[in-house]
DRENTORKOL-3810 file (N, C-alpha, C; in nm, 4 decimals):
REM DRENTORKOL-3810
@n.u->1.2900; n.v->1.6444; n.w->-0.6648; ca.u->1.1353; ca.v->1.6148; ca.w->-0.7945; c.u->1.1485; c.v->1.4246; c.w->-0.7925
@n.u->0.9953; n.v->1.4421; n.w->-0.7357; ca.u->1.0194; ca.v->1.2435; ca.w->-0.7860; c.u->0.9953; c.v->1.2046; c.w->-0.8967
@n.u->1.0011; n.v->1.1306; n.w->-0.9167; ca.u->1.0260; ca.v->1.0607; ca.w->-1.0562; c.u->0.9305; c.v->0.9800; c.w->-1.0641
@n.u->0.8739; n.v->0.9113; n.w->-1.2143; ca.u->0.7610; ca.v->0.8205; ca.w->-1.2223; c.u->0.8370; c.v->0.7016; c.w->-1.3043
@n.u->0.8046; n.v->0.5554; n.w->-1.3302; ca.u->0.7795; ca.v->0.4910; ca.w->-1.4024; c.u->0.6379; c.v->0.4626; c.w->-1.5525
@n.u->0.6473; n.v->0.4593; n.w->-1.6491; ca.u->0.5079; ca.v->0.4996; ca.w->-1.6544; c.u->0.4843; c.v->0.3936; c.w->-1.7712
@n.u->0.4090; n.v->0.3179; n.w->-1.7341; ca.u->0.3740; ca.v->0.1812; ca.w->-1.7569; c.u->0.2950; c.v->0.1521; c.w->-1.9280
@n.u->0.3808; n.v->0.1159; n.w->-2.0497; ca.u->0.3086; ca.v->0.1597; ca.w->-2.1635; c.u->0.1608; c.v->0.0413; c.w->-2.2412
@n.u->0.2232; n.v->-0.0980; n.w->-2.1553; ca.u->0.1686; ca.v->-0.2205; ca.w->-2.1770; c.u->-0.0093; c.v->-0.2611; c.w->-2.1770
@n.u->-0.0305; n.v->-0.0892; n.w->-2.1136; ca.u->-0.1560; ca.v->-0.1045; ca.w->-2.0453; c.u->-0.2116; c.v->-0.1320; c.w->-1.9685
@n.u->-0.1722; n.v->-0.1858; n.w->-1.8770; ca.u->-0.1739; ca.v->-0.2900; ca.w->-1.7094; c.u->-0.1707; c.v->-0.1128; c.w->-1.6158
@n.u->-0.2436; n.v->-0.1604; n.w->-1.5261; ca.u->-0.2518; ca.v->-0.0716; ca.w->-1.4440; c.u->-0.1803; c.v->-0.0908; c.w->-1.3296
@n.u->-0.0149; n.v->-0.0640; n.w->-1.3042; ca.u->0.1091; ca.v->-0.0924; ca.w->-1.2483; c.u->0.1323; c.v->0.0485; c.w->-1.1628
@n.u->0.2038; n.v->0.0011; n.w->-1.0213; ca.u->0.2703; ca.v->0.0993; ca.w->-0.9451; c.u->0.3739; c.v->0.0274; c.w->-0.9476
@n.u->0.4848; n.v->0.1031; n.w->-0.9059; ca.u->0.5553; ca.v->0.0946; ca.w->-0.8024; c.u->0.6280; c.v->0.2263; c.w->-0.7482
@n.u->0.6388; n.v->0.0866; n.w->-0.5649; ca.u->0.6944; ca.v->0.1392; ca.w->-0.4713; c.u->0.8828; c.v->0.1101; c.w->-0.4651
@n.u->0.8996; n.v->0.2083; n.w->-0.3959; ca.u->1.0682; ca.v->0.2514; ca.w->-0.3477; c.u->1.1050; c.v->0.2457; c.w->-0.2633
@n.u->1.1717; n.v->0.1806; n.w->-0.1641; ca.u->1.1564; ca.v->0.2418; ca.w->0.0123; c.u->1.3111; c.v->0.2472; c.w->0.0181
@n.u->1.3713; n.v->0.3064; n.w->0.0665; ca.u->1.4933; ca.v->0.3730; ca.w->0.0896; c.u->1.5000; c.v->0.2465; c.w->0.2349
@n.u->1.6923; n.v->0.1614; n.w->0.2526; ca.u->1.7132; ca.v->0.1011; ca.w->0.3310; c.u->1.7388; c.v->0.1744; c.w->0.4649
@n.u->1.7005; n.v->0.1559; n.w->0.5258; ca.u->1.6814; ca.v->0.1480; ca.w->0.7158; c.u->1.5974; c.v->0.1600; c.w->0.8227
@n.u->1.5767; n.v->0.0544; n.w->0.9416; ca.u->1.5089; ca.v->0.0641; ca.w->1.0430; c.u->1.3674; c.v->0.1411; c.w->1.0236
@n.u->1.3452; n.v->0.2619; n.w->1.0081; ca.u->1.2503; ca.v->0.3269; ca.w->0.9822; c.u->1.2432; c.v->0.3228; c.w->0.8608
@n.u->1.2556; n.v->0.2646; n.w->0.8153; ca.u->1.1048; ca.v->0.2020; ca.w->0.6315; c.u->1.0777; c.v->0.0573; c.w->0.6591
@n.u->1.0899; n.v->-0.0327; n.w->0.8002; ca.u->1.0902; ca.v->-0.1301; ca.w->0.7965; c.u->0.9668; c.v->-0.2009; c.w->0.7747
@n.u->0.8457; n.v->-0.1074; n.w->0.8020; ca.u->0.7056; ca.v->-0.1106; ca.w->0.8191; c.u->0.6585; c.v->-0.1618; c.w->0.6802
@n.u->0.7349; n.v->-0.0600; n.w->0.6069; ca.u->0.6448; ca.v->-0.0456; ca.w->0.4712; c.u->0.7273; c.v->-0.2753; c.w->0.4165
@n.u->0.8315; n.v->-0.2978; n.w->0.4409; ca.u->0.8816; ca.v->-0.4546; ca.w->0.4016; c.u->0.7661; c.v->-0.4750; c.w->0.4872
@n.u->0.7183; n.v->-0.5129; n.w->0.6238; ca.u->0.6931; ca.v->-0.5571; ca.w->0.6875; c.u->0.5216; c.v->-0.5301; c.w->0.6095
@n.u->0.4865; n.v->-0.4618; n.w->0.5453; ca.u->0.3437; ca.v->-0.4365; ca.w->0.5397; c.u->0.3125; c.v->-0.5357; c.w->0.3725
@n.u->0.4366; n.v->-0.4792; n.w->0.3345; ca.u->0.4262; ca.v->-0.5798; ca.w->0.1402; c.u->0.4533; c.v->-0.7318; c.w->0.2250
@n.u->0.5554; n.v->-0.7729; n.w->0.3370; ca.u->0.5214; ca.v->-0.9334; ca.w->0.3793; c.u->0.3575; c.v->-1.0032; c.w->0.4048
@n.u->0.3543; n.v->-0.8931; n.w->0.4481; ca.u->0.1488; ca.v->-0.9143; ca.w->0.5108; c.u->0.0975; c.v->-0.9510; c.w->0.3850
@n.u->0.0991; n.v->-0.9237; n.w->0.2931; ca.u->0.0161; ca.v->-0.9050; ca.w->0.1214; c.u->0.0635; c.v->-1.0234; c.w->0.0951
@n.u->0.1533; n.v->-1.0632; n.w->0.0543; ca.u->0.1932; ca.v->-1.1523; ca.w->0.0070; c.u->0.1383; c.v->-1.3136; c.w->0.0979
@n.u->0.1599; n.v->-1.2738; n.w->0.2061; ca.u->0.1307; ca.v->-1.4253; ca.w->0.2706; c.u->-0.0212; c.v->-1.4151; c.w->0.3097
@n.u->-0.1012; n.v->-1.2866; n.w->0.3032; ca.u->-0.2833; ca.v->-1.3493; ca.w->0.2462; c.u->-0.2920; c.v->-1.2914; c.w->0.1500
@n.u->-0.3610; n.v->-1.3325; n.w->0.0308; ca.u->-0.4614; ca.v->-1.3470; ca.w->-0.0919; c.u->-0.5626; c.v->-1.2616; c.w->-0.0261
@n.u->-0.6059; n.v->-1.2459; n.w->0.0681; ca.u->-0.7395; ca.v->-1.1804; ca.w->0.1054; c.u->-0.6968; c.v->-1.0253; c.w->0.1640
@n.u->-0.5666; n.v->-0.9962; n.w->0.2298; ca.u->-0.5724; ca.v->-0.8990; ca.w->0.2573; c.u->-0.5084; c.v->-0.8367; c.w->0.1196
@n.u->-0.4889; n.v->-0.9021; n.w->0.0104; ca.u->-0.4423; ca.v->-0.8196; ca.w->-0.0719; c.u->-0.6294; c.v->-0.7628; c.w->-0.2149
@n.u->-0.6755; n.v->-0.8526; n.w->-0.1541; ca.u->-0.8283; ca.v->-0.8350; ca.w->-0.2262; c.u->-0.8461; c.v->-0.6962; c.w->-0.1336
@n.u->-0.8830; n.v->-0.7140; n.w->-0.0029; ca.u->-0.9268; ca.v->-0.5935; ca.w->0.0857; c.u->-0.8671; c.v->-0.4656; c.w->0.0576
@n.u->-0.7490; n.v->-0.4878; n.w->0.0103; ca.u->-0.6444; ca.v->-0.2849; ca.w->0.0069; c.u->-0.7166; c.v->-0.2874; c.w->-0.1475
@n.u->-0.7013; n.v->-0.3451; n.w->-0.2510; ca.u->-0.7603; ca.v->-0.3453; ca.w->-0.4177; c.u->-0.8852; c.v->-0.2601; c.w->-0.3643
@n.u->-0.9866; n.v->-0.3755; n.w->-0.2832; ca.u->-1.1191; ca.v->-0.2794; ca.w->-0.2895; c.u->-1.0733; c.v->-0.1726; c.w->-0.2261
@n.u->-0.9944; n.v->-0.1095; n.w->-0.1133; ca.u->-0.9951; ca.v->0.0016; ca.w->-0.0601; c.u->-0.9408; c.v->0.0773; c.w->-0.1361
@n.u->-0.8540; n.v->0.0928; n.w->-0.1983; ca.u->-0.7895; ca.v->0.2041; ca.w->-0.2672; c.u->-0.8938; c.v->0.2641; c.w->-0.3995
@n.u->-0.9986; n.v->0.1157; n.w->-0.4863; ca.u->-1.1059; ca.v->0.1696; ca.w->-0.5644; c.u->-1.2329; c.v->0.2555; c.w->-0.5516
@n.u->-1.2629; n.v->0.1785; n.w->-0.4279; ca.u->-1.3240; ca.v->0.2491; ca.w->-0.2983; c.u->-1.3074; c.v->0.4332; c.w->-0.2393
@n.u->-1.1933; n.v->0.4642; n.w->-0.2948; ca.u->-1.1910; ca.v->0.5411; ca.w->-0.3003; c.u->-1.1416; c.v->0.6553; c.w->-0.3762
@n.u->-1.1944; n.v->0.5937; n.w->-0.5112; ca.u->-1.1233; ca.v->0.6766; ca.w->-0.5976; c.u->-1.2470; c.v->0.8337; c.w->-0.6581
@n.u->-1.2080; n.v->0.8867; n.w->-0.6474; ca.u->-1.2030; ca.v->1.0657; ca.w->-0.6935; c.u->-1.2630; c.v->1.1143; c.w->-0.5332
@n.u->-1.1639; n.v->1.0564; n.w->-0.4009; ca.u->-1.1318; ca.v->1.0991; ca.w->-0.3245; c.u->-1.0096; c.v->1.2193; c.w->-0.3177
@n.u->-1.0726; n.v->1.3380; n.w->-0.1629; ca.u->-0.8369; ca.v->1.3867; ca.w->-0.2139; c.u->-0.7549; c.v->1.3284; c.w->-0.2021
@n.u->-0.6106; n.v->1.3758; n.w->-0.2303; ca.u->-0.5471; ca.v->1.2672; ca.w->-0.1357; c.u->-0.5380; c.v->1.2474; c.w->0.0073
@n.u->-0.5702; n.v->1.3770; n.w->0.0700; ca.u->-0.5183; ca.v->1.3443; ca.w->0.2573; c.u->-0.6220; c.v->1.2889; c.w->0.2276
@n.u->-0.7720; n.v->1.2401; n.w->0.1872; ca.u->-0.8322; ca.v->1.1386; ca.w->0.2752; c.u->-0.8032; c.v->1.0037; c.w->0.1846
@n.u->-0.7664; n.v->0.9895; n.w->0.1007; ca.u->-0.7184; ca.v->0.8112; ca.w->0.0129; c.u->-0.6288; c.v->0.7932; c.w->0.1466
@n.u->-0.5288; n.v->0.9068; n.w->0.1799; ca.u->-0.4477; ca.v->0.8468; ca.w->0.3069; c.u->-0.4736; c.v->0.8513; c.w->0.3797
@n.u->-0.5724; n.v->0.9250; n.w->0.4189; ca.u->-0.5318; ca.v->0.8863; ca.w->0.5930; c.u->-0.7171; c.v->0.7151; c.w->0.5799
@n.u->-0.7678; n.v->0.6979; n.w->0.4870; ca.u->-0.7485; ca.v->0.5955; ca.w->0.4710; c.u->-0.7189; c.v->0.4200; c.w->0.4753
@n.u->-0.6337; n.v->0.4820; n.w->0.3672; ca.u->-0.4949; ca.v->0.3436; ca.w->0.3795; c.u->-0.4103; c.v->0.3491; c.w->0.4717
@n.u->-0.3912; n.v->0.4683; n.w->0.5131; ca.u->-0.3173; ca.v->0.4358; ca.w->0.6611; c.u->-0.3365; c.v->0.3578; c.w->0.7876
@n.u->-0.4867; n.v->0.3762; n.w->0.7964; ca.u->-0.5497; ca.v->0.2871; ca.w->0.8659; c.u->-0.5469; c.v->0.1335; c.w->0.8336
@n.u->-0.5543; n.v->0.1192; n.w->0.7222; ca.u->-0.5461; ca.v->-0.0038; ca.w->0.7061; c.u->-0.4135; c.v->-0.0318; c.w->0.7005
@n.u->-0.3256; n.v->-0.0085; n.w->0.6845; ca.u->-0.2054; ca.v->-0.0470; ca.w->0.6723; c.u->-0.1418; c.v->-0.0679; c.w->0.7899
@n.u->-0.2280; n.v->0.0169; n.w->0.9518; ca.u->-0.1779; ca.v->0.0089; ca.w->1.0704; c.u->-0.2420; c.v->-0.1044; c.w->1.1158
@n.u->-0.4115; n.v->-0.1969; n.w->1.1082; ca.u->-0.4374; ca.v->-0.2175; ca.w->1.1695; c.u->-0.4061; c.v->-0.3360; c.w->1.1152
@n.u->-0.2804; n.v->-0.3829; n.w->0.9347; ca.u->-0.2795; ca.v->-0.4837; ca.w->0.9280; c.u->-0.1311; c.v->-0.5006; c.w->0.9814
@n.u->-0.0591; n.v->-0.4262; n.w->0.9516; ca.u->0.0961; ca.v->-0.3915; ca.w->1.0902; c.u->0.0262; c.v->-0.4875; c.w->1.2334
@n.u->-0.0655; n.v->-0.4415; n.w->1.2995; ca.u->-0.1632; ca.v->-0.4419; ca.w->1.4011; c.u->-0.1562; c.v->-0.6174; c.w->1.4831
@n.u->-0.2059; n.v->-0.6920; n.w->1.3491; ca.u->-0.1927; ca.v->-0.8140; ca.w->1.3698; c.u->-0.1042; c.v->-0.8433; c.w->1.2941
@n.u->0.0182; n.v->-0.7651; n.w->1.2386; ca.u->0.0755; ca.v->-0.8894; ca.w->1.2775; c.u->0.1806; c.v->-0.8937; c.w->1.3920
@n.u->0.1557; n.v->-0.8233; n.w->1.5013; ca.u->0.2151; ca.v->-0.8297; ca.w->1.6085; c.u->0.1287; c.v->-0.8360; c.w->1.7540
@n.u->0.0255; n.v->-0.9272; n.w->1.7277; ca.u->-0.0999; ca.v->-0.9960; ca.w->1.8116; c.u->-0.0011; c.v->-1.1352; c.w->1.7875
END
């Protein structure tokens, strides 16, 4: 059963915990890309807000496409 942390500050906060191992390195790479590029953060936040009311599957598909695009830019 997944756990969660609830914020009582009124801020909209999310945490993602990633297991250690090579199969999860893409999450760290994606995080690093966001840290280095404020415009990517803006685009990512806009994407997430634009999906309000979408099904979880549709949201995940759109978000995955964005993540794959960002990671693909890193490899160029």
